[in-house]
Gaussian input, Z-matrix of N, CA and C with variables (Angstrom, degrees):
# hf/3-21g

backbone

0 1
 N
 C     1     B1
 C     2     B2     1     A1
 N     3     B3     2     A2     1     D1
 C     4     B4     3     A3     2     D2
 C     5     B5     4     A4     3     D3
 N     6     B6     5     A5     4     D4
 C     7     B7     6     A6     5     D5
 C     8     B8     7     A7     6     D6
 N     9     B9     8     A8     7     D7
 C    10    B10     9     A9     8     D8
 C    11    B11    10    A10     9     D9
 N    12    B12    11    A11    10    D10
 C    13    B13    12    A12    11    D11
 C    14    B14    13    A13    12    D12
 N    15    B15    14    A14    13    D13
 C    16    B16    15    A15    14    D14
 C    17    B17    16    A16    15    D15
 N    18    B18    17    A17    16    D16
 C    19    B19    18    A18    17    D17
 C    20    B20    19    A19    18    D18
 N    21    B21    20    A20    19    D19
 C    22    B22    21    A21    20    D20
 C    23    B23    22    A22    21    D21
 N    24    B24    23    A23    22    D22
 C    25    B25    24    A24    23    D23
 C    26    B26    25    A25    24    D24
 N    27    B27    26    A26    25    D25
 C    28    B28    27    A27    26    D26
 C    29    B29    28    A28    27    D27
 N    30    B30    29    A29    28    D28
 C    31    B31    30    A30    29    D29
 C    32    B32    31    A31    30    D30
 N    33    B33    32    A32    31    D31
 C    34    B34    33    A33    32    D32
 C    35    B35    34    A34    33    D33
 N    36    B36    35    A35    34    D34
 C    37    B37    36    A36    35    D35
 C    38    B38    37    A37    36    D36
 N    39    B39    38    A38    37    D37
 C    40    B40    39    A39    38    D38
 C    41    B41    40    A40    39    D39
 N    42    B42    41    A41    40    D40
 C    43    B43    42    A42    41    D41
 C    44    B44    43    A43    42    D42
 N    45    B45    44    A44    43    D43
 C    46    B46    45    A45    44    D44
 C    47    B47    46    A46    45    D45
 N    48    B48    47    A47    46    D46
 C    49    B49    48    A48    47    D47
 C    50    B50    49    A49    48    D48
 N    51    B51    50    A50    49    D49
 C    52    B52    51    A51    50    D50
 C    53    B53    52    A52    51    D51
 N    54    B54    53    A53    52    D52
 C    55    B55    54    A54    53    D53
 C    56    B56    55    A55    54    D54
 N    57    B57    56    A56    55    D55
 C    58    B58    57    A57    56    D56
 C    59    B59    58    A58    57    D57
 N    60    B60    59    A59    58    D58
 C    61    B61    60    A60    59    D59
 C    62    B62    61    A61    60    D60
 N    63    B63    62    A62    61    D61
 C    64    B64    63    A63    62    D62
 C    65    B65    64    A64    63    D63
 N    66    B66    65    A65    64    D64
 C    67    B67    66    A66    65    D65
 C    68    B68    67    A67    66    D66
 N    69    B69    68    A68    67    D67
 C    70    B70    69    A69    68    D68
 C    71    B71    70    A70    69    D69
 N    72    B72    71    A71    70    D70
 C    73    B73    72    A72    71    D71
 C    74    B74    73    A73    72    D72
 N    75    B75    74    A74    73    D73
 C    76    B76    75    A75    74    D74
 C    77    B77    76    A76    75    D75
 N    78    B78    77    A77    76    D76
 C    79    B79    78    A78    77    D77
 C    80    B80    79    A79    78    D78
 N    81    B81    80    A80    79    D79
 C    82    B82    81    A81    80    D80
 C    83    B83    82    A82    81    D81
 N    84    B84    83    A83    82    D82
 C    85    B85    84    A84    83    D83
 C    86    B86    85    A85    84    D84
 N    87    B87    86    A86    85    D85
 C    88    B88    87    A87    86    D86
 C    89    B89    88    A88    87    D87
 N    90    B90    89    A89    88    D88
 C    91    B91    90    A90    89    D89
 C    92    B92    91    A91    90    D90
 N    93    B93    92    A92    91    D91
 C    94    B94    93    A93    92    D92
 C    95    B95    94    A94    93    D93
 N    96    B96    95    A95    94    D94
 C    97    B97    96    A96    95    D95
 C    98    B98    97    A97    96    D96
 N    99    B99    98    A98    97    D97
 C   100   B100    99    A99    98    D98
 C   101   B101   100   A100    99    D99
 N   102   B102   101   A101   100   D100
 C   103   B103   102   A102   101   D101
 C   104   B104   103   A103   102   D102
 N   105   B105   104   A104   103   D103
 C   106   B106   105   A105   104   D104
 C   107   B107   106   A106   105   D105
 N   108   B108   107   A107   106   D106
 C   109   B109   108   A108   107   D107
 C   110   B110   109   A109   108   D108
 N   111   B111   110   A110   109   D109
 C   112   B112   111   A111   110   D110
 C   113   B113   112   A112   111   D111
 N   114   B114   113   A113   112   D112
 C   115   B115   114   A114   113   D113
 C   116   B116   115   A115   114   D114
 N   117   B117   116   A116   115   D115
 C   118   B118   117   A117   116   D116
 C   119   B119   118   A118   117   D117
 N   120   B120   119   A119   118   D118
 C   121   B121   120   A120   119   D119
 C   122   B122   121   A121   120   D120
 N   123   B123   122   A122   121   D121
 C   124   B124   123   A123   122   D122
 C   125   B125   124   A124   123   D123
 N   126   B126   125   A125   124   D124
 C   127   B127   126   A126   125   D125
 C   128   B128   127   A127   126   D126
 N   129   B129   128   A128   127   D127
 C   130   B130   129   A129   128   D128
 C   131   B131   130   A130   129   D129
 N   132   B132   131   A131   130   D130
 C   133   B133   132   A132   131   D131
 C   134   B134   133   A133   132   D132
 N   135   B135   134   A134   133   D133
 C   136   B136   135   A135   134   D134
 C   137   B137   136   A136   135   D135
 N   138   B138   137   A137   136   D136
 C   139   B139   138   A138   137   D137
 C   140   B140   139   A139   138   D138
 N   141   B141   140   A140   139   D139
 C   142   B142   141   A141   140   D140
 C   143   B143   142   A142   141   D141
 N   144   B144   143   A143   142   D142
 C   145   B145   144   A144   143   D143
 C   146   B146   145   A145   144   D144
 N   147   B147   146   A146   145   D145
 C   148   B148   147   A147   146   D146
 C   149   B149   148   A148   147   D147
 N   150   B150   149   A149   148   D148
 C   151   B151   150   A150   149   D149
 C   152   B152   151   A151   150   D150
 N   153   B153   152   A152   151   D151
 C   154   B154   153   A153   152   D152
 C   155   B155   154   A154   153   D153
 N   156   B156   155   A155   154   D154
 C   157   B157   156   A156   155   D155
 C   158   B158   157   A157   156   D156
 N   159   B159   158   A158   157   D157
 C   160   B160   159   A159   158   D158
 C   161   B161   160   A160   159   D159
 N   162   B162   161   A161   160   D160
 C   163   B163   162   A162   161   D161
 C   164   B164   163   A163   162   D162
 N   165   B165   164   A164   163   D163
 C   166   B166   165   A165   164   D164
 C   167   B167   166   A166   165   D165
 N   168   B168   167   A167   166   D166
 C   169   B169   168   A168   167   D167
 C   170   B170   169   A169   168   D168
 N   171   B171   170   A170   169   D169
 C   172   B172   171   A171   170   D170
 C   173   B173   172   A172   171   D171
 N   174   B174   173   A173   172   D172
 C   175   B175   174   A174   173   D173
 C   176   B176   175   A175   174   D174
 N   177   B177   176   A176   175   D175
 C   178   B178   177   A177   176   D176
 C   179   B179   178   A178   177   D177
 N   180   B180   179   A179   178   D178
 C   181   B181   180   A180   179   D179
 C   182   B182   181   A181   180   D180
 N   183   B183   182   A182   181   D181
 C   184   B184   183   A183   182   D182
 C   185   B185   184   A184   183   D183
 N   186   B186   185   A185   184   D184
 C   187   B187   186   A186   185   D185
 C   188   B188   187   A187   186   D186
 N   189   B189   188   A188   187   D187
 C   190   B190   189   A189   188   D188
 C   191   B191   190   A190   189   D189
 N   192   B192   191   A191   190   D190
 C   193   B193   192   A192   191   D191
 C   194   B194   193   A193   192   D192
 N   195   B195   194   A194   193   D193
 C   196   B196   195   A195   194   D194
 C   197   B197   196   A196   195   D195
 N   198   B198   197   A197   196   D196
 C   199   B199   198   A198   197   D197
 C   200   B200   199   A199   198   D198
 N   201   B201   200   A200   199   D199
 C   202   B202   201   A201   200   D200
 C   203   B203   202   A202   201   D201
 N   204   B204   203   A203   202   D202
 C   205   B205   204   A204   203   D203
 C   206   B206   205   A205   204   D204
 N   207   B207   206   A206   205   D205
 C   208   B208   207   A207   206   D206
 C   209   B209   208   A208   207   D207
 N   210   B210   209   A209   208   D208
 C   211   B211   210   A210   209   D209
 C   212   B212   211   A211   210   D210
 N   213   B213   212   A212   211   D211
 C   214   B214   213   A213   212   D212
 C   215   B215   214   A214   213   D213
 N   216   B216   215   A215   214   D214
 C   217   B217   216   A216   215   D215
 C   218   B218   217   A217   216   D216
 N   219   B219   218   A218   217   D217
 C   220   B220   219   A219   218   D218
 C   221   B221   220   A220   219   D219
 N   222   B222   221   A221   220   D220
 C   223   B223   222   A222   221   D221
 C   224   B224   223   A223   222   D222
 N   225   B225   224   A224   223   D223
 C   226   B226   225   A225   224   D224
 C   227   B227   226   A226   225   D225
 N   228   B228   227   A227   226   D226
 C   229   B229   228   A228   227   D227
 C   230   B230   229   A229   228   D228
 N   231   B231   230   A230   229   D229
 C   232   B232   231   A231   230   D230
 C   233   B233   232   A232   231   D231
 N   234   B234   233   A233   232   D232
 C   235   B235   234   A234   233   D233
 C   236   B236   235   A235   234   D234
 N   237   B237   236   A236   235   D235
 C   238   B238   237   A237   236   D236
 C   239   B239   238   A238   237   D237
 N   240   B240   239   A239   238   D238
 C   241   B241   240   A240   239   D239
 C   242   B242   241   A241   240   D240
 N   243   B243   242   A242   241   D241
 C   244   B244   243   A243   242   D242
 C   245   B245   244   A244   243   D243
 N   246   B246   245   A245   244   D244
 C   247   B247   246   A246   245   D245
 C   248   B248   247   A247   246   D246
 N   249   B249   248   A248   247   D247
 C   250   B250   249   A249   248   D248
 C   251   B251   250   A250   249   D249
 N   252   B252   251   A251   250   D250
 C   253   B253   252   A252   251   D251
 C   254   B254   253   A253   252   D252
 N   255   B255   254   A254   253   D253
 C   256   B256   255   A255   254   D254
 C   257   B257   256   A256   255   D255
 N   258   B258   257   A257   256   D256
 C   259   B259   258   A258   257   D257
 C   260   B260   259   A259   258   D258
 N   261   B261   260   A260   259   D259
 C   262   B262   261   A261   260   D260
 C   263   B263   262   A262   261   D261
 N   264   B264   263   A263   262   D262
 C   265   B265   264   A264   263   D263
 C   266   B266   265   A265   264   D264
 N   267   B267   266   A266   265   D265
 C   268   B268   267   A267   266   D266
 C   269   B269   268   A268   267   D267
 N   270   B270   269   A269   268   D268
 C   271   B271   270   A270   269   D269
 C   272   B272   271   A271   270   D270
 N   273   B273   272   A272   271   D271
 C   274   B274   273   A273   272   D272
 C   275   B275   274   A274   273   D273
 N   276   B276   275   A275   274   D274
 C   277   B277   276   A276   275   D275
 C   278   B278   277   A277   276   D276
 N   279   B279   278   A278   277   D277
 C   280   B280   279   A279   278   D278
 C   281   B281   280   A280   279   D279
 N   282   B282   281   A281   280   D280
 C   283   B283   282   A282   281   D281
 C   284   B284   283   A283   282   D282
 N   285   B285   284   A284   283   D283
 C   286   B286   285   A285   284   D284
 C   287   B287   286   A286   285   D285
 N   288   B288   287   A287   286   D286
 C   289   B289   288   A288   287   D287
 C   290   B290   289   A289   288   D288
 N   291   B291   290   A290   289   D289
 C   292   B292   291   A291   290   D290
 C   293   B293   292   A292   291   D291
 N   294   B294   293   A293   292   D292
 C   295   B295   294   A294   293   D293
 C   296   B296   295   A295   294   D294
 N   297   B297   296   A296   295   D295
 C   298   B298   297   A297   296   D296
 C   299   B299   298   A298   297   D297

   B1=1.4356
   B2=1.5349
   B3=1.3256
   B4=1.4599
   B5=1.5236
   B6=1.3210
   B7=1.4641
   B8=1.5142
   B9=1.3484
   B10=1.4557
   B11=1.5272
   B12=1.3301
   B13=1.4645
   B14=1.5206
   B15=1.3290
   B16=1.4592
   B17=1.5203
   B18=1.3366
   B19=1.4539
   B20=1.5231
   B21=1.3154
   B22=1.4675
   B23=1.5337
   B24=1.3248
   B25=1.4612
   B26=1.5173
   B27=1.3170
   B28=1.4649
   B29=1.5272
   B30=1.3159
   B31=1.4597
   B32=1.5226
   B33=1.3211
   B34=1.4616
   B35=1.5216
   B36=1.3333
   B37=1.4620
   B38=1.5207
   B39=1.3372
   B40=1.4618
   B41=1.5229
   B42=1.3155
   B43=1.4604
   B44=1.5139
   B45=1.3030
   B46=1.4615
   B47=1.5254
   B48=1.3204
   B49=1.4712
   B50=1.5312
   B51=1.3127
   B52=1.4639
   B53=1.5184
   B54=1.2967
   B55=1.4639
   B56=1.5197
   B57=1.3080
   B58=1.4652
   B59=1.5104
   B60=1.3082
   B61=1.4498
   B62=1.5247
   B63=1.3255
   B64=1.4580
   B65=1.5243
   B66=1.3001
   B67=1.4594
   B68=1.5217
   B69=1.3090
   B70=1.4567
   B71=1.5234
   B72=1.3148
   B73=1.4591
   B74=1.5190
   B75=1.3185
   B76=1.4586
   B77=1.5243
   B78=1.3315
   B79=1.4566
   B80=1.5265
   B81=1.3115
   B82=1.4681
   B83=1.5188
   B84=1.3174
   B85=1.4668
   B86=1.5204
   B87=1.3212
   B88=1.4678
   B89=1.5249
   B90=1.3291
   B91=1.4654
   B92=1.5231
   B93=1.3385
   B94=1.4581
   B95=1.5200
   B96=1.3255
   B97=1.4618
   B98=1.5194
   B99=1.3308
   B100=1.4562
   B101=1.5254
   B102=1.3313
   B103=1.4562
   B104=1.5259
   B105=1.3355
   B106=1.4660
   B107=1.5167
   B108=1.3263
   B109=1.4577
   B110=1.5256
   B111=1.3139
   B112=1.4592
   B113=1.5238
   B114=1.3249
   B115=1.4576
   B116=1.5251
   B117=1.3382
   B118=1.4541
   B119=1.5278
   B120=1.3254
   B121=1.4737
   B122=1.5232
   B123=1.3184
   B124=1.4562
   B125=1.5158
   B126=1.3102
   B127=1.4598
   B128=1.5263
   B129=1.2985
   B130=1.4606
   B131=1.5277
   B132=1.3188
   B133=1.4708
   B134=1.5229
   B135=1.3388
   B136=1.4580
   B137=1.5236
   B138=1.3143
   B139=1.4644
   B140=1.5156
   B141=1.3209
   B142=1.4601
   B143=1.5216
   B144=1.3175
   B145=1.4617
   B146=1.5220
   B147=1.3154
   B148=1.4635
   B149=1.5256
   B150=1.2907
   B151=1.4581
   B152=1.5267
   B153=1.3041
   B154=1.4574
   B155=1.5209
   B156=1.2982
   B157=1.4608
   B158=1.5331
   B159=1.3217
   B160=1.4611
   B161=1.5162
   B162=1.3374
   B163=1.4757
   B164=1.5210
   B165=1.3049
   B166=1.4585
   B167=1.5299
   B168=1.3393
   B169=1.4655
   B170=1.5211
   B171=1.3134
   B172=1.4578
   B173=1.5227
   B174=1.3205
   B175=1.4692
   B176=1.5377
   B177=1.3222
   B178=1.4683
   B179=1.5347
   B180=1.3151
   B181=1.4630
   B182=1.5289
   B183=1.3265
   B184=1.4636
   B185=1.5283
   B186=1.3290
   B187=1.4727
   B188=1.5188
   B189=1.3338
   B190=1.4719
   B191=1.5345
   B192=1.3253
   B193=1.4677
   B194=1.5249
   B195=1.3298
   B196=1.4677
   B197=1.5257
   B198=1.3230
   B199=1.4582
   B200=1.5348
   B201=1.3223
   B202=1.4670
   B203=1.5318
   B204=1.3298
   B205=1.4597
   B206=1.5280
   B207=1.3227
   B208=1.4597
   B209=1.5310
   B210=1.3272
   B211=1.4669
   B212=1.5312
   B213=1.3155
   B214=1.4622
   B215=1.5249
   B216=1.3275
   B217=1.4610
   B218=1.5321
   B219=1.3318
   B220=1.4657
   B221=1.5278
   B222=1.3239
   B223=1.4736
   B224=1.5169
   B225=1.3372
   B226=1.4599
   B227=1.5262
   B228=1.3259
   B229=1.4690
   B230=1.5195
   B231=1.3249
   B232=1.4658
   B233=1.5250
   B234=1.3255
   B235=1.4663
   B236=1.5245
   B237=1.3330
   B238=1.4639
   B239=1.5260
   B240=1.3418
   B241=1.4697
   B242=1.5376
   B243=1.3187
   B244=1.4689
   B245=1.5245
   B246=1.3330
   B247=1.4645
   B248=1.5229
   B249=1.3244
   B250=1.4602
   B251=1.5271
   B252=1.3389
   B253=1.4653
   B254=1.5256
   B255=1.3176
   B256=1.4665
   B257=1.5273
   B258=1.3161
   B259=1.4637
   B260=1.5221
   B261=1.3440
   B262=1.4727
   B263=1.5247
   B264=1.3354
   B265=1.4555
   B266=1.5272
   B267=1.3047
   B268=1.4601
   B269=1.5197
   B270=1.3245
   B271=1.4613
   B272=1.5200
   B273=1.3216
   B274=1.4552
   B275=1.5215
   B276=1.2904
   B277=1.4563
   B278=1.5276
   B279=1.3200
   B280=1.4576
   B281=1.5191
   B282=1.3278
   B283=1.4601
   B284=1.5243
   B285=1.3223
   B286=1.4587
   B287=1.5339
   B288=1.3210
   B289=1.4658
   B290=1.5222
   B291=1.3215
   B292=1.4576
   B293=1.5151
   B294=1.3285
   B295=1.4708
   B296=1.5236
   B297=1.3232
   B298=1.4607
   B299=1.5115
   A1=107.56
   A2=117.40
   A3=118.59
   A4=113.28
   A5=114.71
   A6=121.62
   A7=105.89
   A8=116.44
   A9=118.59
   A10=113.33
   A11=117.45
   A12=121.47
   A13=110.26
   A14=114.48
   A15=122.65
   A16=105.67
   A17=115.53
   A18=119.95
   A19=108.95
   A20=117.52
   A21=123.61
   A22=112.63
   A23=116.44
   A24=121.84
   A25=114.54
   A26=118.03
   A27=121.63
   A28=108.22
   A29=115.42
   A30=121.48
   A31=107.16
   A32=116.81
   A33=123.69
   A34=106.80
   A35=117.01
   A36=118.78
   A37=111.42
   A38=113.93
   A39=123.34
   A40=107.64
   A41=116.64
   A42=120.40
   A43=106.56
   A44=118.02
   A45=120.48
   A46=113.50
   A47=118.30
   A48=120.94
   A49=110.10
   A50=117.34
   A51=122.27
   A52=113.20
   A53=114.21
   A54=124.13
   A55=107.54
   A56=115.96
   A57=119.45
   A58=109.35
   A59=120.08
   A60=126.59
   A61=110.91
   A62=114.74
   A63=119.13
   A64=107.74
   A65=115.69
   A66=120.43
   A67=109.62
   A68=114.39
   A69=120.47
   A70=108.29
   A71=115.51
   A72=121.94
   A73=107.07
   A74=115.96
   A75=120.40
   A76=108.17
   A77=114.46
   A78=121.01
   A79=108.31
   A80=114.96
   A81=121.36
   A82=105.29
   A83=115.95
   A84=119.23
   A85=108.12
   A86=116.09
   A87=120.66
   A88=111.96
   A89=117.58
   A90=121.53
   A91=109.81
   A92=115.19
   A93=119.28
   A94=111.15
   A95=115.61
   A96=122.60
   A97=108.19
   A98=115.90
   A99=122.70
   A100=108.08
   A101=115.81
   A102=122.11
   A103=109.05
   A104=116.63
   A105=122.39
   A106=108.74
   A107=117.09
   A108=122.40
   A109=107.91
   A110=116.95
   A111=122.53
   A112=107.34
   A113=115.44
   A114=121.56
   A115=110.39
   A116=114.61
   A117=121.10
   A118=107.72
   A119=116.09
   A120=121.51
   A121=112.38
   A122=116.42
   A123=121.50
   A124=115.68
   A125=117.94
   A126=121.88
   A127=109.98
   A128=115.88
   A129=121.47
   A130=108.85
   A131=116.85
   A132=121.49
   A133=110.79
   A134=116.56
   A135=120.28
   A136=109.74
   A137=114.01
   A138=122.10
   A139=106.82
   A140=115.85
   A141=120.65
   A142=107.96
   A143=115.68
   A144=121.08
   A145=108.31
   A146=115.45
   A147=119.59
   A148=109.14
   A149=114.15
   A150=119.82
   A151=110.01
   A152=115.16
   A153=120.89
   A154=108.13
   A155=115.24
   A156=120.47
   A157=109.89
   A158=115.41
   A159=120.89
   A160=114.85
   A161=117.12
   A162=119.85
   A163=109.41
   A164=115.60
   A165=119.88
   A166=107.90
   A167=118.21
   A168=120.02
   A169=113.14
   A170=114.55
   A171=120.21
   A172=109.61
   A173=117.95
   A174=119.49
   A175=109.22
   A176=116.08
   A177=121.27
   A178=112.31
   A179=118.11
   A180=120.64
   A181=110.71
   A182=117.34
   A183=121.28
   A184=111.35
   A185=116.94
   A186=119.51
   A187=110.22
   A188=117.14
   A189=120.51
   A190=110.56
   A191=116.69
   A192=120.35
   A193=110.16
   A194=116.69
   A195=120.76
   A196=110.91
   A197=117.00
   A198=120.44
   A199=110.66
   A200=118.10
   A201=120.81
   A202=110.58
   A203=116.15
   A204=121.06
   A205=109.73
   A206=116.79
   A207=120.97
   A208=110.53
   A209=117.95
   A210=120.36
   A211=110.75
   A212=116.76
   A213=120.44
   A214=112.33
   A215=118.00
   A216=122.25
   A217=114.03
   A218=118.30
   A219=119.21
   A220=112.73
   A221=118.42
   A222=119.48
   A223=110.62
   A224=117.23
   A225=120.75
   A226=111.19
   A227=116.74
   A228=120.89
   A229=109.83
   A230=117.00
   A231=120.80
   A232=110.07
   A233=117.96
   A234=121.02
   A235=110.99
   A236=115.97
   A237=119.60
   A238=111.03
   A239=117.65
   A240=122.20
   A241=109.39
   A242=116.19
   A243=121.04
   A244=110.27
   A245=117.24
   A246=120.06
   A247=110.98
   A248=117.27
   A249=120.08
   A250=112.70
   A251=117.19
   A252=119.81
   A253=114.09
   A254=118.16
   A255=120.28
   A256=110.59
   A257=116.50
   A258=120.64
   A259=113.41
   A260=116.50
   A261=122.89
   A262=111.96
   A263=115.61
   A264=121.53
   A265=110.02
   A266=115.15
   A267=121.10
   A268=108.40
   A269=115.97
   A270=119.51
   A271=109.23
   A272=114.95
   A273=120.55
   A274=109.82
   A275=114.26
   A276=120.67
   A277=109.40
   A278=115.24
   A279=121.62
   A280=108.15
   A281=115.81
   A282=120.99
   A283=107.53
   A284=116.84
   A285=122.60
   A286=107.53
   A287=116.41
   A288=121.11
   A289=112.68
   A290=116.58
   A291=120.73
   A292=108.26
   A293=116.05
   A294=121.17
   A295=110.05
   A296=115.23
   A297=120.38
   A298=110.77
   D1=86.71
   D2=-177.81
   D3=-73.29
   D4=126.70
   D5=174.49
   D6=-82.25
   D7=132.57
   D8=-177.71
   D9=-108.51
   D10=-31.82
   D11=179.06
   D12=-145.39
   D13=149.75
   D14=165.40
   D15=-123.03
   D16=136.45
   D17=-179.35
   D18=-147.46
   D19=99.47
   D20=176.39
   D21=46.10
   D22=52.40
   D23=177.56
   D24=91.61
   D25=-11.05
   D26=175.53
   D27=-88.76
   D28=135.62
   D29=176.34
   D30=-114.81
   D31=125.43
   D32=177.74
   D33=-109.11
   D34=128.00
   D35=-176.40
   D36=-153.55
   D37=164.98
   D38=172.34
   D39=-110.11
   D40=156.23
   D41=163.60
   D42=-87.07
   D43=153.03
   D44=-175.35
   D45=-74.67
   D46=-9.18
   D47=179.44
   D48=-121.55
   D49=47.34
   D50=-173.86
   D51=-73.63
   D52=173.98
   D53=-178.04
   D54=-140.64
   D55=164.46
   D56=175.93
   D57=-79.92
   D58=157.00
   D59=5.34
   D60=-71.66
   D61=163.25
   D62=175.68
   D63=-57.31
   D64=128.71
   D65=-179.54
   D66=-150.09
   D67=161.87
   D68=-179.97
   D69=-133.43
   D70=139.01
   D71=174.38
   D72=-87.90
   D73=138.99
   D74=179.07
   D75=-127.21
   D76=125.52
   D77=179.87
   D78=-119.68
   D79=138.15
   D80=173.67
   D81=-139.81
   D82=114.26
   D83=-170.86
   D84=66.66
   D85=-132.17
   D86=179.70
   D87=-98.57
   D88=8.46
   D89=-176.28
   D90=-104.36
   D91=150.86
   D92=-173.64
   D93=-151.32
   D94=142.29
   D95=172.12
   D96=-138.82
   D97=165.50
   D98=-178.20
   D99=-117.08
   D100=136.09
   D101=-177.61
   D102=-118.89
   D103=113.42
   D104=177.35
   D105=-87.04
   D106=130.69
   D107=177.28
   D108=-94.96
   D109=112.87
   D110=-179.11
   D111=-96.87
   D112=114.03
   D113=-175.26
   D114=-102.34
   D115=146.96
   D116=175.27
   D117=-144.80
   D118=120.66
   D119=-178.83
   D120=54.67
   D121=40.55
   D122=176.62
   D123=77.36
   D124=4.28
   D125=179.49
   D126=-120.53
   D127=156.15
   D128=178.45
   D129=-73.38
   D130=113.45
   D131=-179.65
   D132=-87.43
   D133=-40.75
   D134=179.74
   D135=-164.60
   D136=168.22
   D137=175.87
   D138=-124.64
   D139=125.71
   D140=175.82
   D141=-104.98
   D142=129.34
   D143=-179.53
   D144=-101.63
   D145=131.48
   D146=176.58
   D147=-134.86
   D148=162.67
   D149=-176.50
   D150=-94.01
   D151=146.88
   D152=175.91
   D153=-87.03
   D154=129.27
   D155=179.95
   D156=-58.59
   D157=128.57
   D158=177.33
   D159=84.36
   D160=2.09
   D161=179.89
   D162=-118.65
   D163=146.70
   D164=174.30
   D165=-75.46
   D166=128.39
   D167=-176.07
   D168=-71.16
   D169=158.06
   D170=174.41
   D171=-60.89
   D172=144.23
   D173=172.97
   D174=-67.01
   D175=161.67
   D176=-174.53
   D177=-55.79
   D178=-41.90
   D179=179.96
   D180=-60.44
   D181=-43.19
   D182=179.15
   D183=-69.02
   D184=-35.47
   D185=175.85
   D186=-61.84
   D187=-42.21
   D188=179.67
   D189=-64.29
   D190=-41.78
   D191=178.55
   D192=-62.34
   D193=-47.38
   D194=-179.92
   D195=-62.58
   D196=-40.63
   D197=-179.73
   D198=-65.70
   D199=-41.00
   D200=176.58
   D201=-61.91
   D202=-41.04
   D203=178.39
   D204=-61.75
   D205=-46.78
   D206=-178.40
   D207=-62.97
   D208=-41.53
   D209=176.74
   D210=-57.21
   D211=-41.01
   D212=-178.45
   D213=-73.30
   D214=-37.48
   D215=-171.77
   D216=-112.33
   D217=18.46
   D218=-174.35
   D219=-60.90
   D220=-35.11
   D221=179.34
   D222=-64.77
   D223=-38.19
   D224=176.36
   D225=-66.27
   D226=-39.22
   D227=178.16
   D228=-62.35
   D229=-45.36
   D230=179.92
   D231=-64.59
   D232=-42.84
   D233=177.49
   D234=-57.47
   D235=-44.64
   D236=-179.95
   D237=-66.95
   D238=-36.68
   D239=177.31
   D240=-60.60
   D241=-49.29
   D242=-178.22
   D243=-63.39
   D244=-45.88
   D245=179.61
   D246=-59.32
   D247=-43.54
   D248=-174.91
   D249=-78.15
   D250=-50.43
   D251=-172.04
   D252=-88.57
   D253=-31.78
   D254=-177.54
   D255=-94.70
   D256=-50.50
   D257=-176.12
   D258=-87.93
   D259=-9.08
   D260=178.37
   D261=58.21
   D262=38.81
   D263=178.36
   D264=-99.00
   D265=157.10
   D266=174.02
   D267=-75.33
   D268=137.51
   D269=177.14
   D270=-116.04
   D271=154.50
   D272=-178.74
   D273=-110.99
   D274=146.26
   D275=175.87
   D276=-77.03
   D277=144.64
   D278=177.41
   D279=-116.71
   D280=129.49
   D281=177.83
   D282=-97.59
   D283=112.21
   D284=-179.68
   D285=-90.75
   D286=119.37
   D287=-175.33
   D288=-110.97
   D289=6.36
   D290=179.74
   D291=-109.79
   D292=128.22
   D293=179.65
   D294=-63.39
   D295=147.64
   D296=177.69
   D297=-67.67

């Protein structure tokens, strides 16, 4: 389960056996939601938020924070997805310490 970002208590990660569409799991405390990145012509068209089975979902405020983060860093998320799942490379977590 590679962690890709930390951002003020939010953990963004992939499971090691993921599937498309490109998506990222976001955990804050004990709550978690999944964010699907919907791409169109190489750009982020939209983000679909779904709940993880068996997990309490992020509250709305945390979902908005995570979605803003993903909008800002989606190219990095996609790069890490490709490196890990397509190229089978090790990826490193990045700790973002600057507020959006």
